[in-house]
N, CA, C and O atoms as a GROMACS GRO file, in nm:
protein
  636
    1MET      N    1   9.885   8.738   7.939
    1MET     CA    2   9.770   8.669   7.983
    1MET      C    3   9.654   8.777   7.980
    1MET      O    4   9.665   8.877   8.050
    2ARG      N    5   9.537   8.755   7.893
    2ARG     CA    6   9.456   8.861   7.879
    2ARG      C    7   9.368   8.864   8.015
    2ARG      O    8   9.351   8.754   8.067
    3ALA      N    9   9.320   8.959   8.070
    3ALA     CA   10   9.228   8.986   8.184
    3ALA      C   11   9.080   8.927   8.168
    3ALA      O   12   9.027   8.925   8.057
    4TRP      N   13   9.024   8.885   8.268
    4TRP     CA   14   8.894   8.830   8.243
    4TRP      C   15   8.818   8.919   8.250
    4TRP      O   16   8.844   9.017   8.320
    5GLY      N   17   8.677   8.909   8.163
    5GLY     CA   18   8.606   9.040   8.170
    5GLY      C   19   8.465   8.999   8.152
    5GLY      O   20   8.433   8.880   8.156
    6ILE      N   21   8.361   9.114   8.128
    6ILE     CA   22   8.238   9.080   8.092
    6ILE      C   23   8.227   9.150   7.967
    6ILE      O   24   8.303   9.246   7.951
    7ARG      N   25   8.139   9.118   7.867
    7ARG     CA   26   8.109   9.176   7.752
    7ARG      C   27   7.952   9.170   7.728
    7ARG      O   28   7.878   9.073   7.746
    8ARG      N   29   7.923   9.290   7.685
    8ARG     CA   30   7.778   9.338   7.648
    8ARG      C   31   7.789   9.404   7.512
    8ARG      O   32   7.891   9.461   7.473
    9ARG      N   33   7.682   9.393   7.446
    9ARG     CA   34   7.675   9.465   7.289
    9ARG      C   35   7.527   9.512   7.288
    9ARG      O   36   7.442   9.470   7.366
   10VAL      N   37   7.507   9.600   7.196
   10VAL     CA   38   7.381   9.664   7.130
   10VAL      C   39   7.383   9.715   6.987
   10VAL      O   40   7.478   9.783   6.949
   11SER      N   41   7.300   9.691   6.921
   11SER     CA   42   7.289   9.737   6.788
   11SER      C   43   7.188   9.863   6.783
   11SER      O   44   7.078   9.869   6.837
   12ILE      N   45   7.258   9.972   6.697
   12ILE     CA   46   7.174  10.105   6.711
   12ILE      C   47   7.156  10.139   6.575
   12ILE      O   48   7.254  10.127   6.501
   13ALA      N   49   7.035  10.186   6.521
   13ALA     CA   50   7.029  10.212   6.388
   13ALA      C   51   7.029  10.351   6.369
   13ALA      O   52   6.933  10.428   6.365
   14ALA      N   53   7.168  10.375   6.355
   14ALA     CA   54   7.230  10.543   6.344
   14ALA      C   55   7.387  10.509   6.291
   14ALA      O   56   7.452  10.412   6.331
   15PRO      N   57   7.422  10.583   6.218
   15PRO     CA   58   7.565  10.570   6.180
   15PRO      C   59   7.663  10.592   6.316
   15PRO      O   60   7.614  10.635   6.421
   16ALA      N   61   7.813  10.555   6.303
   16ALA     CA   62   7.899  10.544   6.390
   16ALA      C   63   7.904  10.681   6.448
   16ALA      O   64   7.891  10.693   6.570
   17GLU      N   65   7.925  10.799   6.363
   17GLU     CA   66   7.939  10.921   6.431
   17GLU      C   67   7.824  10.976   6.527
   17GLU      O   68   7.841  11.038   6.632
   18ALA      N   69   7.714  10.942   6.473
   18ALA     CA   70   7.598  10.973   6.584
   18ALA      C   71   7.608  10.899   6.723
   18ALA      O   72   7.574  10.951   6.829
   19VAL      N   73   7.655  10.782   6.711
   19VAL     CA   74   7.672  10.687   6.837
   19VAL      C   75   7.806  10.763   6.906
   19VAL      O   76   7.792  10.814   7.017
   20TRP      N   77   7.919  10.769   6.844
   20TRP     CA   78   8.019  10.835   6.892
   20TRP      C   79   7.993  10.963   6.980
   20TRP      O   80   8.046  10.977   7.090
   21ALA      N   81   7.915  11.048   6.929
   21ALA     CA   82   7.904  11.170   7.029
   21ALA      C   83   7.878  11.132   7.175
   21ALA      O   84   7.929  11.196   7.267
   22TYR      N   85   7.805  11.038   7.194
   22TYR     CA   86   7.758  10.976   7.322
   22TYR      C   87   7.860  10.883   7.377
   22TYR      O   88   7.830  10.812   7.473
   23VAL      N   89   7.974  10.877   7.327
   23VAL     CA   90   8.102  10.784   7.389
   23VAL      C   91   8.214  10.882   7.393
   23VAL      O   92   8.274  10.881   7.500
   24GLY      N   93   8.266  10.981   7.287
   24GLY     CA   94   8.357  11.040   7.270
   24GLY      C   95   8.366  11.182   7.382
   24GLY      O   96   8.468  11.237   7.423
   25VAL      N   97   8.230  11.214   7.409
   25VAL     CA   98   8.223  11.351   7.503
   25VAL      C   99   8.193  11.316   7.623
   25VAL      O  100   8.099  11.239   7.639
   26PRO      N  101   8.268  11.366   7.737
   26PRO     CA  102   8.256  11.315   7.857
   26PRO      C  103   8.111  11.340   7.919
   26PRO      O  104   8.065  11.250   7.989
   27GLU      N  105   8.040  11.450   7.901
   27GLU     CA  106   7.936  11.518   7.935
   27GLU      C  107   7.813  11.397   7.913
   27GLU      O  108   7.738  11.347   7.997
   28LEU      N  109   7.823  11.371   7.756
   28LEU     CA  110   7.728  11.283   7.714
   28LEU      C  111   7.753  11.129   7.745
   28LEU      O  112   7.661  11.049   7.730
   29LEU      N  113   7.865  11.094   7.783
   29LEU     CA  114   7.904  10.959   7.813
   29LEU      C  115   7.828  10.932   7.944
   29LEU      O  116   7.765  10.831   7.974
   30SER      N  117   7.850  11.052   8.022
   30SER     CA  118   7.803  11.030   8.172
   30SER      C  119   7.655  11.017   8.170
   30SER      O  120   7.599  10.966   8.268
   31ARG      N  121   7.578  11.063   8.054
   31ARG     CA  122   7.430  11.013   8.065
   31ARG      C  123   7.384  10.871   8.057
   31ARG      O  124   7.269  10.833   8.083
   32TRP      N  125   7.494  10.788   8.015
   32TRP     CA  126   7.445  10.660   7.996
   32TRP      C  127   7.552  10.567   8.085
   32TRP      O  128   7.506  10.462   8.131
   33TRP      N  129   7.674  10.594   8.107
   33TRP     CA  130   7.766  10.511   8.181
   33TRP      C  131   7.699  10.410   8.287
   33TRP      O  132   7.704  10.288   8.305
   34CYS      N  133   7.636  10.514   8.345
   34CYS     CA  134   7.574  10.461   8.501
   34CYS      C  135   7.453  10.542   8.499
   34CYS      O  136   7.462  10.652   8.444
   35PRO      N  137   7.330  10.504   8.555
   35PRO     CA  138   7.215  10.563   8.579
   35PRO      C  139   7.229  10.709   8.600
   35PRO      O  140   7.281  10.734   8.709
   36PRO      N  141   7.201  10.808   8.532
   36PRO     CA  142   7.223  10.964   8.568
   36PRO      C  143   7.120  10.997   8.695
   36PRO      O  144   7.003  10.957   8.694
   37PRO      N  145   7.168  11.061   8.788
   37PRO     CA  146   7.273  11.149   8.797
   37PRO      C  147   7.386  11.110   8.888
   37PRO      O  148   7.466  11.188   8.941
   38THR      N  149   7.382  10.986   8.898
   38THR     CA  150   7.467  10.915   8.979
   38THR      C  151   7.636  10.940   8.938
   38THR      O  152   7.714  10.943   9.033
   39VAL      N  153   7.672  10.950   8.850
   39VAL     CA  154   7.808  10.956   8.783
   39VAL      C  155   7.831  11.054   8.691
   39VAL      O  156   7.759  11.071   8.592
   40ARG      N  157   7.950  11.136   8.723
   40ARG     CA  158   8.000  11.226   8.637
   40ARG      C  159   8.122  11.178   8.565
   40ARG      O  160   8.190  11.095   8.625
   41LEU      N  161   8.150  11.206   8.480
   41LEU     CA  162   8.298  11.148   8.416
   41LEU      C  163   8.364  11.272   8.354
   41LEU      O  164   8.304  11.366   8.302
   42ALA      N  165   8.495  11.257   8.366
   42ALA     CA  166   8.566  11.368   8.280
   42ALA      C  167   8.717  11.298   8.253
   42ALA      O  168   8.797  11.242   8.328
   43PHE      N  169   8.716  11.324   8.124
   43PHE     CA  170   8.852  11.262   8.070
   43PHE      C  171   8.930  11.359   7.954
   43PHE      O  172   8.868  11.443   7.887
   44GLU      N  173   9.028  11.342   7.945
   44GLU     CA  174   9.111  11.408   7.827
   44GLU      C  175   9.102  11.333   7.700
   44GLU      O  176   9.146  11.218   7.702
   45PRO      N  177   9.054  11.377   7.596
   45PRO     CA  178   9.022  11.270   7.489
   45PRO      C  179   9.160  11.270   7.410
   45PRO      O  180   9.181  11.333   7.306
   46ARG      N  181   9.243  11.195   7.473
   46ARG     CA  182   9.383  11.164   7.417
   46ARG      C  183   9.447  11.048   7.484
   46ARG      O  184   9.451  11.048   7.607
   47PRO      N  185   9.505  10.936   7.407
   47PRO     CA  186   9.587  10.843   7.492
   47PRO      C  187   9.664  10.890   7.588
   47PRO      O  188   9.732  10.987   7.556
   48GLY      N  189   9.676  10.846   7.713
   48GLY     CA  190   9.749  10.883   7.802
   48GLY      C  191   9.682  11.004   7.903
   48GLY      O  192   9.733  11.049   8.005
   49GLY      N  193   9.570  11.036   7.851
   49GLY     CA  194   9.490  11.158   7.926
   49GLY      C  195   9.434  11.094   8.052
   49GLY      O  196   9.426  10.972   8.068
   50ARG      N  197   9.399  11.178   8.132
   50ARG     CA  198   9.348  11.159   8.274
   50ARG      C  199   9.215  11.122   8.264
   50ARG      O  200   9.150  11.179   8.175
   51PHE      N  201   9.160  11.043   8.331
   51PHE     CA  202   9.035  10.997   8.347
   51PHE      C  203   8.971  10.989   8.483
   51PHE      O  204   9.020  10.919   8.572
   52GLU      N  205   8.850  11.069   8.501
   52GLU     CA  206   8.787  11.052   8.642
   52GLU      C  207   8.637  11.030   8.633
   52GLU      O  208   8.566  11.084   8.548
   53GLU      N  209   8.590  10.936   8.736
   53GLU     CA  210   8.488  10.905   8.755
   53GLU      C  211   8.422  10.937   8.891
   53GLU      O  212   8.463  10.873   8.987
   54ARG      N  213   8.329  11.026   8.910
   54ARG     CA  214   8.282  11.080   9.033
   54ARG      C  215   8.126  11.010   9.034
   54ARG      O  216   8.038  11.032   8.951
   55TYR      N  217   8.118  10.920   9.151
   55TYR     CA  218   7.980  10.859   9.171
   55TYR      C  219   7.923  10.915   9.284
   55TYR      O  220   8.003  10.952   9.370
   56ASP      N  221   7.798  10.932   9.307
   56ASP     CA  222   7.736  10.967   9.409
   56ASP      C  223   7.583  10.940   9.413
   56ASP      O  224   7.508  11.018   9.356
   57ASP      N  225   7.542  10.846   9.471
   57ASP     CA  226   7.381  10.820   9.447
   57ASP      C  227   7.315  10.859   9.589
   57ASP      O  228   7.211  10.806   9.630
   58GLY      N  229   7.382  10.950   9.654
   58GLY     CA  230   7.299  10.991   9.787
   58GLY      C  231   7.333  10.906   9.913
   58GLY      O  232   7.328  10.947  10.029
   59ARG      N  233   7.368  10.782   9.871
   59ARG     CA  234   7.407  10.687  10.003
   59ARG      C  235   7.540  10.673   9.987
   59ARG      O  236   7.609  10.688  10.088
   60LEU      N  237   7.602  10.643   9.869
   60LEU     CA  238   7.735  10.593   9.847
   60LEU      C  239   7.782  10.689   9.763
   60LEU      O  240   7.710  10.725   9.670
   61ALA      N  241   7.942  10.761   9.786
   61ALA     CA  242   8.001  10.838   9.697
   61ALA      C  243   8.148  10.808   9.690
   61ALA      O  244   8.210  10.803   9.796
   62TYR      N  245   8.209  10.787   9.578
   62TYR     CA  246   8.352  10.753   9.540
   62TYR      C  247   8.386  10.814   9.429
   62TYR      O  248   8.310  10.874   9.354
   63ARG      N  249   8.524  10.796   9.413
   63ARG     CA  250   8.590  10.861   9.286
   63ARG      C  251   8.680  10.764   9.258
   63ARG      O  252   8.741  10.700   9.344
   64VAL      N  253   8.692  10.747   9.111
   64VAL     CA  254   8.769  10.650   9.054
   64VAL      C  255   8.858  10.732   8.960
   64VAL      O  256   8.812  10.824   8.891
   65GLU      N  257   8.976  10.700   8.959
   65GLU     CA  258   9.079  10.778   8.886
   65GLU      C  259   9.141  10.676   8.778
   65GLU      O  260   9.148  10.557   8.809
   66GLY      N  261   9.185  10.717   8.655
   66GLY     CA  262   9.251  10.626   8.568
   66GLY      C  263   9.300  10.722   8.443
   66GLY      O  264   9.312  10.845   8.441
   67THR      N  265   9.323  10.637   8.350
   67THR     CA  266   9.396  10.687   8.209
   67THR      C  267   9.349  10.654   8.103
   67THR      O  268   9.310  10.538   8.098
   68VAL      N  269   9.336  10.726   7.998
   68VAL     CA  270   9.283  10.712   7.871
   68VAL      C  271   9.362  10.603   7.813
   68VAL      O  272   9.477  10.640   7.786
   69LEU      N  273   9.338  10.480   7.784
   69LEU     CA  274   9.413  10.410   7.698
   69LEU      C  275   9.433  10.417   7.533
   69LEU      O  276   9.533  10.400   7.462
   70ALA      N  277   9.298  10.448   7.502
   70ALA     CA  278   9.268  10.453   7.361
   70ALA      C  279   9.146  10.557   7.333
   70ALA      O  280   9.044  10.546   7.401
   71TYR      N  281   9.158  10.675   7.218
   71TYR     CA  282   9.067  10.747   7.184
   71TYR      C  283   9.058  10.777   7.041
   71TYR      O  284   9.118  10.875   6.997
   72GLU      N  285   8.985  10.696   6.960
   72GLU     CA  286   9.016  10.672   6.848
   72GLU      C  287   8.881  10.701   6.776
   72GLU      O  288   8.814  10.605   6.739
   73PRO      N  289   8.831  10.841   6.752
   73PRO     CA  290   8.697  10.868   6.709
   73PRO      C  291   8.671  10.820   6.547
   73PRO      O  292   8.753  10.841   6.457
   74PRO      N  293   8.558  10.761   6.532
   74PRO     CA  294   8.445  10.723   6.610
   74PRO      C  295   8.435  10.575   6.625
   74PRO      O  296   8.334  10.510   6.598
   75ARG      N  297   8.561  10.522   6.676
   75ARG     CA  298   8.546  10.364   6.676
   75ARG      C  299   8.585  10.319   6.807
   75ARG      O  300   8.549  10.204   6.833
   76ARG      N  301   8.659  10.389   6.909
   76ARG     CA  302   8.697  10.333   6.999
   76ARG      C  303   8.732  10.426   7.113
   76ARG      O  304   8.790  10.532   7.089
   77LEU      N  305   8.697  10.389   7.243
   77LEU     CA  306   8.749  10.448   7.349
   77LEU      C  307   8.770  10.334   7.456
   77LEU      O  308   8.696  10.236   7.458
   78ALA      N  309   8.886  10.351   7.556
   78ALA     CA  310   8.936  10.252   7.640
   78ALA      C  311   8.997  10.340   7.752
   78ALA      O  312   9.059  10.445   7.734
   79VAL      N  313   8.970  10.280   7.872
   79VAL     CA  314   9.008  10.360   7.983
   79VAL      C  315   9.047  10.256   8.084
   79VAL      O  316   8.985  10.149   8.091
   80ARG      N  317   9.139  10.280   8.156
   80ARG     CA  318   9.179  10.187   8.266
   80ARG      C  319   9.187  10.262   8.400
   80ARG      O  320   9.260  10.358   8.422
   81ARG      N  321   9.095  10.200   8.490
   81ARG     CA  322   9.069  10.273   8.646
   81ARG      C  323   9.109  10.175   8.721
   81ARG      O  324   9.120  10.054   8.706
   82PHE      N  325   9.134  10.276   8.834
   82PHE     CA  326   9.196  10.221   8.985
   82PHE      C  327   9.066  10.231   9.060
   82PHE      O  328   9.021  10.342   9.088
   83THR      N  329   8.998  10.113   9.098
   83THR     CA  330   8.899  10.146   9.168
   83THR      C  331   8.885  10.112   9.313
   83THR      O  332   8.899   9.994   9.346
   84PRO      N  333   8.858  10.210   9.410
   84PRO     CA  334   8.892  10.175   9.560
   84PRO      C  335   8.803  10.064   9.589
   84PRO      O  336   8.695  10.048   9.534
   85GLY      N  337   8.860   9.978   9.690
   85GLY     CA  338   8.792   9.860   9.747
   85GLY      C  339   8.732   9.734   9.653
   85GLY      O  340   8.658   9.643   9.691
   86SER      N  341   8.790   9.760   9.510
   86SER     CA  342   8.774   9.628   9.429
   86SER      C  343   8.862   9.524   9.457
   86SER      O  344   8.970   9.537   9.516
   87PRO      N  345   8.814   9.415   9.413
   87PRO     CA  346   8.894   9.302   9.432
   87PRO      C  347   8.998   9.282   9.328
   87PRO      O  348   9.090   9.202   9.344
   88ALA      N  349   8.979   9.375   9.193
   88ALA     CA  350   9.102   9.353   9.099
   88ALA      C  351   9.152   9.487   9.139
   88ALA      O  352   9.086   9.575   9.196
   89PRO      N  353   9.276   9.491   9.102
   89PRO     CA  354   9.366   9.612   9.127
   89PRO      C  355   9.354   9.714   9.020
   89PRO      O  356   9.386   9.831   9.038
   90ALA      N  357   9.306   9.668   8.906
   90ALA     CA  358   9.279   9.776   8.796
   90ALA      C  359   9.174   9.695   8.708
   90ALA      O  360   9.166   9.572   8.708
   91ASP      N  361   9.099   9.778   8.638
   91ASP     CA  362   9.028   9.728   8.540
   91ASP      C  363   9.014   9.814   8.392
   91ASP      O  364   9.043   9.933   8.391
   92VAL      N  365   8.977   9.759   8.292
   92VAL     CA  366   8.983   9.837   8.171
   92VAL      C  367   8.854   9.825   8.118
   92VAL      O  368   8.815   9.712   8.087
   93VAL      N  369   8.767   9.938   8.098
   93VAL     CA  370   8.625   9.963   8.008
   93VAL      C  371   8.691   9.987   7.872
   93VAL      O  372   8.773  10.078   7.868
   94GLU      N  373   8.665   9.913   7.753
   94GLU     CA  374   8.668   9.934   7.622
   94GLU      C  375   8.538   9.948   7.574
   94GLU      O  376   8.450   9.871   7.611
   95ILE      N  377   8.514  10.058   7.480
   95ILE     CA  378   8.389  10.072   7.413
   95ILE      C  379   8.435  10.077   7.259
   95ILE      O  380   8.504  10.172   7.223
   96THR      N  381   8.405   9.994   7.184
   96THR     CA  382   8.416  10.002   7.038
   96THR      C  383   8.258   9.985   6.972
   96THR      O  384   8.157   9.928   7.012
   97LEU      N  385   8.292  10.067   6.846
   97LEU     CA  386   8.187  10.088   6.750
   97LEU      C  387   8.193  10.024   6.618
   97LEU      O  388   8.281  10.081   6.554
   98HIS      N  389   8.148   9.947   6.561
   98HIS     CA  390   8.156   9.913   6.433
   98HIS      C  391   8.014   9.919   6.360
   98HIS      O  392   7.912   9.856   6.390
   99GLU      N  393   8.034  10.011   6.254
   99GLU     CA  394   7.926  10.028   6.153
   99GLU      C  395   7.915   9.937   6.038
   99GLU      O  396   8.006   9.896   5.966
  100GLU      N  397   7.775   9.907   6.031
  100GLU     CA  398   7.755   9.774   5.932
  100GLU      C  399   7.634   9.847   5.866
  100GLU      O  400   7.554   9.891   5.948
  101GLY      N  401   7.602   9.869   5.730
  101GLY     CA  402   7.497   9.888   5.668
  101GLY      C  403   7.394   9.998   5.754
  101GLY      O  404   7.274   9.979   5.770
  102GLY      N  405   7.451  10.086   5.791
  102GLY     CA  406   7.366  10.188   5.860
  102GLY      C  407   7.333  10.179   5.991
  102GLY      O  408   7.256  10.262   6.039
  103ARG      N  409   7.391  10.068   6.073
  103ARG     CA  410   7.366  10.047   6.204
  103ARG      C  411   7.506  10.046   6.262
  103ARG      O  412   7.611  10.052   6.198
  104THR      N  413   7.494  10.039   6.377
  104THR     CA  414   7.614  10.038   6.469
  104THR      C  415   7.614   9.951   6.593
  104THR      O  416   7.535   9.960   6.687
  105ARG      N  417   7.703   9.873   6.581
  105ARG     CA  418   7.708   9.753   6.701
  105ARG      C  419   7.810   9.835   6.785
  105ARG      O  420   7.914   9.887   6.745
  106VAL      N  421   7.761   9.836   6.900
  106VAL     CA  422   7.842   9.875   7.036
  106VAL      C  423   7.873   9.776   7.121
  106VAL      O  424   7.790   9.696   7.164
  107VAL      N  425   8.011   9.776   7.153
  107VAL     CA  426   8.042   9.654   7.217
  107VAL      C  427   8.124   9.702   7.357
  107VAL      O  428   8.235   9.754   7.350
  108VAL      N  429   8.072   9.684   7.452
  108VAL     CA  430   8.141   9.730   7.603
  108VAL      C  431   8.220   9.582   7.642
  108VAL      O  432   8.169   9.470   7.644
  109ARG      N  433   8.329   9.614   7.666
  109ARG     CA  434   8.412   9.499   7.741
  109ARG      C  435   8.461   9.554   7.874
  109ARG      O  436   8.522   9.660   7.879
  110HIS      N  437   8.436   9.487   7.973
  110HIS     CA  438   8.499   9.540   8.109
  110HIS      C  439   8.575   9.427   8.152
  110HIS      O  440   8.522   9.324   8.194
  111ALA      N  441   8.718   9.447   8.140
  111ALA     CA  442   8.801   9.342   8.188
  111ALA      C  443   8.846   9.366   8.308
  111ALA      O  444   8.834   9.484   8.339
  112PHE      N  445   8.901   9.290   8.399
  112PHE     CA  446   8.927   9.298   8.551
  112PHE      C  447   9.076   9.226   8.547
  112PHE      O  448   9.098   9.107   8.526
  113GLU      N  449   9.177   9.335   8.573
  113GLU     CA  450   9.317   9.287   8.604
  113GLU      C  451   9.350   9.205   8.714
  113GLU      O  452   9.311   9.257   8.818
  114GLY      N  453   9.404   9.101   8.731
  114GLY     CA  454   9.442   9.038   8.862
  114GLY      C  455   9.334   9.000   8.935
  114GLY      O  456   9.345   8.999   9.058
  115LEU      N  457   9.232   8.968   8.882
  115LEU     CA  458   9.082   8.929   8.955
  115LEU      C  459   9.122   8.802   8.995
  115LEU      O  460   9.162   8.718   8.914
  116PRO      N  461   9.116   8.782   9.116
  116PRO     CA  462   9.102   8.613   9.179
  116PRO      C  463   8.982   8.550   9.106
  116PRO      O  464   8.874   8.608   9.094
  117PRO      N  465   9.015   8.408   9.052
  117PRO     CA  466   8.909   8.350   9.013
  117PRO      C  467   8.777   8.339   9.078
  117PRO      O  468   8.673   8.353   9.014
  118ASP      N  469   8.779   8.316   9.197
  118ASP     CA  470   8.677   8.298   9.311
  118ASP      C  471   8.593   8.431   9.293
  118ASP      O  472   8.475   8.419   9.328
  119ARG      N  473   8.633   8.558   9.244
  119ARG     CA  474   8.563   8.677   9.268
  119ARG      C  475   8.490   8.708   9.122
  119ARG      O  476   8.430   8.815   9.106
  120ARG      N  477   8.499   8.602   9.009
  120ARG     CA  478   8.424   8.656   8.903
  120ARG      C  479   8.290   8.649   8.889
  120ARG      O  480   8.232   8.710   8.798
  121ARG      N  481   8.218   8.562   8.990
  121ARG     CA  482   8.067   8.555   8.999
  121ARG      C  483   8.039   8.699   9.067
  121ARG      O  484   7.936   8.757   9.033
  122ASP      N  485   8.116   8.755   9.151
  122ASP     CA  486   8.090   8.913   9.214
  122ASP      C  487   8.092   9.005   9.100
  122ASP      O  488   8.001   9.086   9.083
  123MET      N  489   8.184   8.997   9.027
  123MET     CA  490   8.184   9.113   8.919
  123MET      C  491   8.080   9.078   8.828
  123MET      O  492   8.035   9.178   8.772
  124VAL      N  493   8.026   8.968   8.792
  124VAL     CA  494   7.931   8.949   8.696
  124VAL      C  495   7.788   9.006   8.780
  124VAL      O  496   7.704   9.069   8.715
  125ASP      N  497   7.768   8.982   8.912
  125ASP     CA  498   7.667   9.039   8.987
  125ASP      C  499   7.679   9.182   8.985
  125ASP      O  500   7.576   9.248   8.984
  126CYS      N  501   7.781   9.234   8.985
  126CYS     CA  502   7.782   9.368   9.018
  126CYS      C  503   7.771   9.453   8.896
  126CYS      O  504   7.714   9.562   8.898
  127PHE      N  505   7.828   9.399   8.785
  127PHE     CA  506   7.843   9.472   8.651
  127PHE      C  507   7.755   9.437   8.531
  127PHE      O  508   7.719   9.530   8.458
  128ALA      N  509   7.715   9.304   8.501
  128ALA     CA  510   7.674   9.262   8.376
  128ALA      C  511   7.553   9.339   8.369
  128ALA      O  512   7.536   9.414   8.273
  129ARG      N  513   7.449   9.326   8.478
  129ARG     CA  514   7.301   9.367   8.446
  129ARG      C  515   7.321   9.549   8.414
  129ARG      O  516   7.269   9.607   8.319
  130PRO      N  517   7.413   9.616   8.524
  130PRO     CA  518   7.406   9.755   8.491
  130PRO      C  519   7.467   9.782   8.349
  130PRO      O  520   7.421   9.875   8.282
  131TRP      N  521   7.567   9.706   8.301
  131TRP     CA  522   7.614   9.727   8.149
  131TRP      C  523   7.502   9.734   8.076
  131TRP      O  524   7.471   9.832   8.009
  132SER      N  525   7.428   9.617   8.087
  132SER     CA  526   7.311   9.607   7.985
  132SER      C  527   7.233   9.725   7.994
  132SER      O  528   7.226   9.798   7.895
  133LEU      N  529   7.172   9.754   8.100
  133LEU     CA  530   7.088   9.866   8.136
  133LEU      C  531   7.136  10.006   8.070
  133LEU      O  532   7.066  10.092   8.015
  134SER      N  533   7.273  10.004   8.092
  134SER     CA  534   7.374  10.137   8.020
  134SER      C  535   7.330  10.151   7.880
  134SER      O  536   7.280  10.249   7.826
  135LEU      N  537   7.361  10.025   7.827
  135LEU     CA  538   7.352  10.010   7.682
  135LEU      C  539   7.206  10.035   7.624
  135LEU      O  540   7.182  10.090   7.517
  136ARG      N  541   7.116   9.987   7.710
  136ARG     CA  542   6.967  10.041   7.669
  136ARG      C  543   6.939  10.211   7.679
  136ARG      O  544   6.873  10.280   7.601
  137ALA      N  545   7.009  10.249   7.794
  137ALA     CA  546   7.017  10.384   7.775
  137ALA      C  547   7.086  10.457   7.673
  137ALA      O  548   7.034  10.552   7.614
  138LEU      N  549   7.192  10.419   7.653
  138LEU     CA  550   7.250  10.467   7.503
  138LEU      C  551   7.171  10.459   7.401
  138LEU      O  552   7.155  10.555   7.325
  139TRP      N  553   7.110  10.344   7.385
  139TRP     CA  554   7.011  10.309   7.253
  139TRP      C  555   6.910  10.424   7.262
  139TRP      O  556   6.894  10.514   7.180
  140ARG      N  557   6.850  10.405   7.369
  140ARG     CA  558   6.748  10.534   7.390
  140ARG      C  559   6.785  10.669   7.355
  140ARG      O  560   6.706  10.740   7.292
  141LEU      N  561   6.915  10.716   7.396
  141LEU     CA  562   6.971  10.850   7.382
  141LEU      C  563   6.991  10.870   7.241
  141LEU      O  564   6.956  10.977   7.192
  142VAL      N  565   7.047  10.772   7.164
  142VAL     CA  566   7.102  10.803   7.033
  142VAL      C  567   6.993  10.789   6.945
  142VAL      O  568   7.000  10.859   6.844
  143MET      N  569   6.872  10.701   6.961
  143MET     CA  570   6.757  10.714   6.888
  143MET      C  571   6.680  10.823   6.903
  143MET      O  572   6.624  10.866   6.803
  144ALA      N  573   6.663  10.883   7.017
  144ALA     CA  574   6.594  11.016   7.007
  144ALA      C  575   6.672  11.119   6.945
  144ALA      O  576   6.624  11.198   6.865
  145SER      N  577   6.796  11.118   6.981
  145SER     CA  578   6.858  11.234   6.913
  145SER      C  579   6.867  11.212   6.746
  145SER      O  580   6.867  11.304   6.663
  146HIS      N  581   6.875  11.074   6.716
  146HIS     CA  582   6.882  11.078   6.554
  146HIS      C  583   6.747  11.082   6.486
  146HIS      O  584   6.732  11.104   6.366
  147ARG      N  585   6.642  11.055   6.582
  147ARG     CA  586   6.498  11.090   6.528
  147ARG      C  587   6.473  11.212   6.524
  147ARG      O  588   6.381  11.248   6.451
  148ASP      N  589   6.551  11.318   6.606
  148ASP     CA  590   6.508  11.453   6.620
  148ASP      C  591   6.581  11.509   6.504
  148ASP      O  592   6.527  11.604   6.448
  149ALA      N  593   6.696  11.464   6.457
  149ALA     CA  594   6.756  11.519   6.368
  149ALA      C  595   6.710  11.496   6.231
  149ALA      O  596   6.720  11.579   6.141
  150ALA      N  597   6.645  11.350   6.216
  150ALA     CA  598   6.572  11.326   6.091
  150ALA      C  599   6.463  11.409   6.061
  150ALA      O  600   6.435  11.446   5.947
  151VAL      N  601   6.385  11.445   6.189
  151VAL     CA  602   6.258  11.529   6.174
  151VAL      C  603   6.278  11.673   6.126
  151VAL      O  604   6.203  11.728   6.046
  152GLN      N  605   6.383  11.727   6.180
  152GLN     CA  606   6.433  11.843   6.166
  152GLN      C  607   6.484  11.870   6.010
  152GLN      O  608   6.466  11.977   5.953
  153GLY      N  609   6.544  11.766   5.956
  153GLY     CA  610   6.591  11.786   5.822
  153GLY      C  611   6.726  11.890   5.815
  153GLY      O  612   6.786  11.939   5.910
  154PRO      N  613   6.748  11.904   5.703
  154PRO     CA  614   6.858  11.973   5.676
  154PRO      C  615   6.829  12.136   5.724
  154PRO      O  616   6.716  12.185   5.722
  155VAL      N  617   6.924  12.192   5.757
  155VAL     CA  618   6.929  12.346   5.806
  155VAL      C  619   6.961  12.418   5.676
  155VAL      O  620   7.063  12.389   5.614
  156GLU      N  621   6.872  12.515   5.632
  156GLU     CA  622   6.897  12.602   5.529
  156GLU      C  623   6.927  12.729   5.575
  156GLU      O  624   6.882  12.774   5.681
  157LYS      N  625   6.998  12.786   5.502
  157LYS     CA  626   7.046  12.929   5.544
  157LYS      C  627   6.922  13.021   5.502
  157LYS      O  628   6.845  12.993   5.411
  158GLY      N  629   6.915  13.130   5.580
  158GLY     CA  630   6.824  13.236   5.546
  158GLY      C  631   6.868  13.327   5.435
  158GLY      O  632   6.988  13.329   5.408
  159MET      N  633   6.786  13.402   5.369
  159MET     CA  634   6.822  13.505   5.265
  159MET      C  635   6.864  13.635   5.325
  159MET      O  636   6.896  13.729   5.252
   0.00000   0.00000   0.00000
């Protein structure tokens, strides 16, 4: 049985490798996963590796631990988390990148294992809009980085 989840996506005018930098590197993923500076992510970039999310917005602080399920540069990152106080015993956040004609479609699927059906609305209220905002932040970061790289052009070696 597949876990129930929320799905959000964005299309970015950049190659998958440019987008992957903001997915596959914990410090850069932390810049858009949740509005900075509220979250810091750390993970071992390999299946079975440790995942940790530390959240602190000045009023609420918590730590989420989990495991990296998939780390497939530059296409897919998936983590399984155990969130304190959540109505779902565990959740899985999967980020996939699909490059098509110079654009990359980024899909975030946040699935909740063992979530009682009567709590689905709560999860939508809690996560749907934040994931949309996070993907907009990712779009801005990649576009700014990609634009800067295009303006700088190739690096030439000095004589």
